[in-house]
Legacy VTK file of the C-alpha trace (Angstrom):
# vtk DataFile Version 3.0
C-alpha trace
ASCII
DATASET POLYDATA
POINTS 451 float
65.174 206.426 161.117
67.489 204.476 163.376
71.234 204.530 162.914
72.211 201.854 160.405
75.382 200.574 158.745
76.465 202.440 155.659
77.132 199.613 153.193
74.029 197.698 152.124
73.670 195.158 149.326
70.277 194.108 147.965
69.993 190.675 146.345
67.104 190.683 143.840
67.011 194.479 143.730
64.736 194.576 140.681
61.587 193.515 142.574
58.508 195.710 142.756
59.234 196.784 146.335
62.932 195.906 146.601
63.858 198.501 143.996
61.874 201.091 145.962
63.786 200.172 149.124
67.078 200.631 147.263
65.986 204.112 146.175
64.792 205.040 149.679
68.113 203.962 151.194
70.057 205.840 148.535
68.060 208.973 149.342
68.962 208.517 153.023
72.655 208.641 152.143
73.538 204.956 152.446
76.015 203.268 150.125
73.678 200.932 148.241
74.569 198.198 145.768
72.338 195.538 144.327
71.855 192.842 141.742
69.265 190.789 139.912
69.084 188.386 137.015
66.355 190.444 135.365
65.159 194.049 135.464
61.941 195.400 134.014
60.469 198.871 133.782
59.390 200.864 135.650
61.829 199.460 138.260
64.850 199.579 135.944
64.335 203.195 134.913
63.590 204.272 138.489
66.822 202.709 139.762
68.880 204.352 137.026
67.238 207.716 137.649
68.181 207.425 141.328
71.820 206.873 140.346
71.960 203.194 141.235
74.037 200.850 139.134
71.886 198.372 137.203
73.652 195.354 135.731
71.907 192.104 134.883
73.268 188.942 136.506
74.536 187.753 139.861
78.013 188.961 140.811
79.803 187.312 143.739
82.501 190.001 143.553
79.896 192.404 144.927
79.866 190.443 148.182
82.769 191.187 150.521
83.478 191.815 154.191
83.023 195.533 153.483
79.257 194.990 153.343
77.533 195.582 156.677
74.480 193.547 155.786
72.438 192.100 152.928
68.719 192.472 152.234
67.403 189.376 150.482
64.496 189.660 148.050
61.937 186.925 147.473
63.091 186.357 143.886
66.496 185.046 144.999
66.691 181.254 145.403
68.429 179.394 148.252
71.404 178.561 146.011
71.868 182.125 144.791
75.664 182.571 144.472
75.658 185.966 146.176
73.566 184.639 149.053
75.828 181.597 149.458
78.924 183.788 149.605
77.322 186.189 152.089
76.462 183.228 154.318
80.053 181.924 154.147
81.408 185.349 155.095
79.005 185.584 158.031
77.397 188.793 156.783
74.079 189.647 158.450
71.209 188.777 156.086
67.745 190.292 156.444
64.622 189.507 154.481
62.758 192.595 153.248
60.220 192.575 156.120
62.925 191.914 158.720
64.824 194.940 157.480
61.751 197.185 157.539
61.132 196.115 161.121
64.727 196.893 162.080
64.295 200.394 160.673
60.959 201.010 162.414
61.467 199.534 165.904
60.720 202.881 167.532
57.701 203.703 165.363
54.040 202.848 165.688
53.633 200.090 163.121
50.338 199.688 161.272
50.234 196.596 159.063
47.525 196.031 156.455
46.860 192.346 155.752
44.200 190.341 153.925
43.748 188.404 150.702
42.555 191.485 148.833
42.416 195.259 149.180
45.764 195.667 150.976
47.281 198.073 148.468
44.118 200.165 148.219
43.683 200.469 151.998
47.349 201.401 152.379
47.063 204.007 149.613
43.913 205.490 151.163
45.620 205.896 154.514
48.687 207.432 152.889
46.536 209.911 150.965
44.566 211.045 154.020
47.636 211.425 156.229
49.388 213.445 153.540
46.246 215.563 153.028
46.531 216.663 156.657
50.335 217.037 156.572
50.943 214.223 159.047
54.472 212.853 159.265
54.679 209.131 158.466
56.688 206.441 156.686
55.231 203.776 154.440
55.687 200.588 152.431
53.215 199.963 149.609
53.174 197.480 146.731
52.122 199.794 143.892
52.604 203.352 142.682
50.376 205.766 144.588
49.478 209.149 143.121
51.164 211.946 145.051
54.103 209.784 146.212
57.364 209.428 144.294
58.384 206.037 145.687
56.843 202.892 147.188
58.983 203.024 150.331
59.781 205.867 152.694
62.007 205.585 155.755
62.681 208.631 157.922
62.398 209.746 161.550
58.584 209.801 161.355
56.774 208.353 164.401
54.409 206.131 162.384
54.838 203.681 159.509
52.015 202.316 157.314
52.957 198.896 155.888
51.219 196.792 153.292
51.882 193.311 154.625
51.035 190.004 153.002
50.941 186.391 154.070
53.543 185.169 151.581
57.008 183.932 152.592
59.546 186.491 153.801
62.316 184.953 151.678
63.492 181.603 150.309
65.413 181.012 153.523
62.689 182.356 155.819
59.210 180.784 155.414
57.658 183.141 157.974
54.743 185.138 156.487
55.839 188.688 155.828
53.141 190.321 157.903
54.371 188.541 161.040
57.880 189.961 160.658
56.640 193.558 160.899
55.346 193.053 164.485
52.358 195.358 164.209
50.761 197.503 166.880
47.624 197.900 164.778
46.780 195.075 162.388
44.148 195.126 159.639
42.549 192.121 157.944
40.477 193.107 154.902
39.163 189.609 154.165
40.374 186.049 153.674
40.116 183.936 150.513
42.501 181.025 149.903
45.437 181.906 147.638
49.118 180.992 147.077
48.386 177.272 146.911
52.005 176.600 145.923
52.893 177.473 149.532
49.662 176.889 151.466
48.443 173.524 150.249
45.123 173.636 152.075
42.661 176.381 152.903
43.064 175.580 156.602
46.816 176.128 156.359
46.226 179.455 154.606
43.732 180.686 157.214
46.132 179.591 159.974
48.591 182.295 158.883
45.996 184.972 159.608
45.278 183.385 162.980
48.989 183.781 163.773
48.695 187.431 162.708
45.803 187.979 165.123
47.559 186.224 167.998
50.722 188.259 167.409
48.841 191.498 168.151
50.487 192.865 171.323
48.659 193.481 174.579
46.554 196.664 174.252
47.208 196.607 170.505
44.384 196.766 167.970
42.914 194.477 165.328
40.787 196.079 162.623
38.804 193.379 160.837
36.078 192.938 158.226
32.942 191.893 160.095
31.200 190.995 156.815
33.755 188.322 155.920
32.950 185.049 157.769
36.547 183.850 158.150
37.786 187.257 159.228
34.909 187.717 161.654
35.734 184.380 163.289
39.335 185.526 163.846
38.108 188.897 165.051
36.283 187.214 167.906
39.276 185.194 169.142
38.981 184.881 172.908
41.686 185.273 175.506
43.561 188.175 173.891
43.860 191.501 175.682
43.547 193.604 172.527
41.151 196.125 170.989
38.845 194.522 168.431
37.705 197.081 165.857
35.199 195.607 163.376
34.201 197.445 160.216
31.471 197.049 157.610
31.052 198.501 154.125
30.272 202.215 154.233
26.643 203.065 153.540
26.399 204.465 150.044
24.342 204.874 146.903
25.059 205.183 143.195
23.407 207.902 141.118
24.196 208.536 137.441
27.394 206.508 137.703
28.644 208.426 140.764
29.061 206.947 144.242
27.970 208.891 147.308
28.878 207.878 150.870
26.257 208.570 153.513
27.361 210.054 156.822
25.532 211.985 159.547
22.516 212.545 157.326
24.637 213.927 154.490
26.033 212.450 151.278
29.630 212.898 150.191
30.727 212.264 146.605
33.792 210.009 146.316
35.931 209.004 143.358
36.080 205.259 144.082
33.268 202.804 143.429
32.310 199.218 144.163
31.357 197.477 147.398
34.908 196.193 147.851
36.357 199.710 147.685
33.723 201.038 150.091
34.796 198.219 152.414
38.428 199.243 151.945
37.453 202.811 152.822
35.790 201.588 156.005
38.983 199.793 157.045
41.087 202.884 156.409
38.622 205.129 158.243
38.430 202.859 161.307
42.222 202.736 161.541
42.828 206.440 160.986
40.552 207.282 163.899
43.356 205.810 166.019
45.694 208.378 164.482
43.463 211.334 165.239
41.550 211.644 161.940
37.777 211.876 162.488
35.131 210.697 160.028
34.372 214.146 158.622
38.059 214.821 158.005
38.510 211.384 156.448
35.682 211.833 153.921
36.827 215.330 153.053
40.267 213.994 152.156
38.869 210.982 150.286
37.052 213.190 147.797
40.395 213.749 146.062
41.702 210.189 146.374
42.662 208.248 143.250
43.200 204.496 143.212
46.804 203.231 142.950
48.213 201.864 139.706
46.417 198.877 138.147
43.438 199.259 140.473
40.568 200.035 138.091
42.824 202.200 135.946
40.779 203.910 133.249
42.812 203.257 130.088
40.319 204.812 127.715
37.094 206.769 128.036
34.904 207.745 125.145
31.257 208.684 125.142
30.007 205.120 124.634
33.108 203.039 125.338
35.314 202.738 128.434
38.276 200.455 129.210
39.349 199.591 132.748
42.572 197.747 133.605
42.685 196.019 136.983
45.162 193.851 138.888
42.400 191.406 139.924
43.473 187.780 139.463
42.380 185.695 142.470
38.723 184.537 142.479
37.561 186.882 145.248
39.239 189.856 143.577
37.785 189.041 140.149
34.298 188.667 141.583
34.500 191.927 143.548
35.865 193.886 140.599
33.330 192.628 138.055
30.459 193.273 140.455
31.715 196.806 141.068
32.072 197.635 137.387
28.639 196.232 136.521
26.962 198.107 139.388
28.591 201.337 138.256
27.732 200.673 134.580
24.352 198.994 134.977
22.967 200.224 131.647
26.050 199.156 129.691
27.299 195.896 128.249
30.245 194.775 130.385
32.875 192.638 128.654
35.239 190.996 131.131
38.643 189.675 130.051
40.579 187.659 132.624
44.108 186.362 132.189
44.961 183.276 134.246
48.588 183.960 135.088
49.406 183.001 138.691
50.419 179.563 139.969
47.079 179.138 141.736
44.942 180.186 138.770
46.803 177.812 136.439
46.311 174.809 138.730
43.473 172.555 137.600
42.293 171.673 141.109
42.097 175.358 142.100
40.115 176.491 139.041
36.667 175.642 140.514
37.192 178.497 142.988
36.500 180.829 140.035
32.872 179.644 139.889
30.560 182.636 139.299
33.459 185.103 139.547
32.615 186.463 136.067
28.848 186.065 136.409
28.185 189.819 136.309
29.846 190.146 132.903
27.544 190.202 129.887
30.387 188.702 127.870
33.432 186.917 129.294
36.802 185.950 127.828
39.495 183.961 129.620
43.051 184.183 128.279
45.518 181.417 129.091
49.059 181.307 127.738
50.264 177.658 127.573
53.849 178.912 127.967
52.959 180.382 131.370
51.707 176.957 132.458
54.884 175.283 131.204
57.137 177.821 132.963
55.461 176.953 136.253
55.935 173.221 135.565
52.199 172.617 135.764
50.171 170.105 133.722
48.189 171.508 130.765
44.623 172.704 131.298
41.984 172.049 128.644
39.499 174.682 127.498
36.700 172.446 128.739
38.271 172.384 132.235
38.251 176.170 132.294
34.685 176.505 131.030
33.328 173.961 133.499
35.162 175.647 136.384
33.673 179.074 135.697
30.270 177.488 135.025
29.550 179.946 132.222
28.548 178.091 129.037
29.098 181.201 126.910
32.600 181.932 128.184
35.252 182.144 125.463
38.713 180.707 126.138
41.670 181.910 124.044
45.246 180.638 124.234
47.432 183.170 122.452
47.722 186.955 122.203
46.882 187.095 118.484
43.643 185.215 119.067
42.799 187.512 121.968
43.486 190.572 119.835
41.221 189.230 117.084
38.381 188.716 119.553
38.791 192.127 121.157
38.559 194.050 117.880
35.182 192.381 117.288
33.698 193.931 120.403
30.756 196.254 119.801
31.896 199.575 121.246
28.429 201.041 121.532
27.436 201.554 125.160
30.129 199.093 126.320
32.626 198.825 129.176
35.674 196.590 128.708
37.246 195.281 131.923
40.757 193.793 131.674
41.929 191.793 134.703
45.367 190.277 135.202
48.563 190.299 137.246
50.339 189.625 133.923
50.387 191.589 130.676
48.041 189.759 128.257
50.883 188.635 126.041
52.159 192.190 125.647
49.066 193.594 123.919
48.902 197.397 123.721
45.240 198.092 124.434
45.436 201.864 124.037
46.694 201.622 120.451
44.341 198.717 119.733
41.288 200.810 120.545
42.491 204.273 119.592
LINES 1 452
451 0 1 2 3 4 5 6 7 8 9 10 11 12 13 14 15 16 17 18 19 20 21 22 23 24 25 26 27 28 29 30 31 32 33 34 35 36 37 38 39 40 41 42 43 44 45 46 47 48 49 50 51 52 53 54 55 56 57 58 59 60 61 62 63 64 65 66 67 68 69 70 71 72 73 74 75 76 77 78 79 80 81 82 83 84 85 86 87 88 89 90 91 92 93 94 95 96 97 98 99 100 101 102 103 104 105 106 107 108 109 110 111 112 113 114 115 116 117 118 119 120 121 122 123 124 125 126 127 128 129 130 131 132 133 134 135 136 137 138 139 140 141 142 143 144 145 146 147 148 149 150 151 152 153 154 155 156 157 158 159 160 161 162 163 164 165 166 167 168 169 170 171 172 173 174 175 176 177 178 179 180 181 182 183 184 185 186 187 188 189 190 191 192 193 194 195 196 197 198 199 200 201 202 203 204 205 206 207 208 209 210 211 212 213 214 215 216 217 218 219 220 221 222 223 224 225 226 227 228 229 230 231 232 233 234 235 236 237 238 239 240 241 242 243 244 245 246 247 248 249 250 251 252 253 254 255 256 257 258 259 260 261 262 263 264 265 266 267 268 269 270 271 272 273 274 275 276 277 278 279 280 281 282 283 284 285 286 287 288 289 290 291 292 293 294 295 296 297 298 299 300 301 302 303 304 305 306 307 308 309 310 311 312 313 314 315 316 317 318 319 320 321 322 323 324 325 326 327 328 329 330 331 332 333 334 335 336 337 338 339 340 341 342 343 344 345 346 347 348 349 350 351 352 353 354 355 356 357 358 359 360 361 362 363 364 365 366 367 368 369 370 371 372 373 374 375 376 377 378 379 380 381 382 383 384 385 386 387 388 389 390 391 392 393 394 395 396 397 398 399 400 401 402 403 404 405 406 407 408 409 410 411 412 413 414 415 416 417 418 419 420 421 422 423 424 425 426 427 428 429 430 431 432 433 434 435 436 437 438 439 440 441 442 443 444 445 446 447 448 449 450
């Protein structure tokens, strides 16, 4: 890692990746301080375990001319008192992606973008590189099995970065993935999201076009040839770059197990679903550039496990299985439900989706969920009216939700107690329960509920 100042302050340190950066910097020997107006586990416990001071609330006394620079998290608003003071003192302020770039200027930077699959592709690449004892740094948005933190910064020659199209910070509207300045860029697929920032689909897609155009001369773009919008960007003319298209790996499912076909042979893998086989293809195509051939890749992938909240198996009994997944956007929900049904074709699949994000709780965006739960034999949608109010959005009626999904039998529930009552009614004979949300279903403890 490059030489850096010793005194670093993180505003909004409790974030899912910001807290990991604080820990990584602490491990590198920097003097790290930070603040936030709220901390939740596992971030809070991880920070404390690393020896970092965790106090709730903004503290302007923490900002002084002794600080070399500030890293600003997305959670901090423009009028944040610590940010305002740092600006008055003329302290250098980096957004999270700007800082990661500063620390990886001399590395080969591989940035994974796309509306879905970013975390999984990043985790797959991390797993394979570690399997073969390759030296690399990384930034990933979820816990990955075999890695003790979500950020690693060292003197490694390569860094693998999960990069998204959202704003870098409240004072920097540049999409994060542009700030990393990739050498190899990946686009897994494009499906309109974040409508609070990108008001139209065209505006959203334009961010990915900028990502493509920012690929340096002789750099590489790995893109999903099966996704129409991505394929269009992957054929952009006039750029002197390497276009590397990928398609879903050839595979078959037998007795609930997925086998990938390669060179006339079949290799058993732990992941399942077309979307995950597409993610594998993206990782494989990219890792070839780092010296990992297809045979080596598949050998390593036989021991891969999905990152946290990506088809986590909460419970498995002979006739009853519960999966918990982070899926929340329409494309993610559709891909996840299709994968679970294909893998459990002889079972009844009950899908439970919580509408939790700004986009999903916006009436005009709801029609994008059409057919997303179609593969479920039974579907429940959970909406917490308080979540709508907190986002200052107008109420949504149950009829609006039902008509948007176009499933007459869909059940809409509006509080955790009602959801709990419906879940305990589920017939557990030969059934798979799929729970999808970026929230927490009103705090329900599903393991104890079904134990």
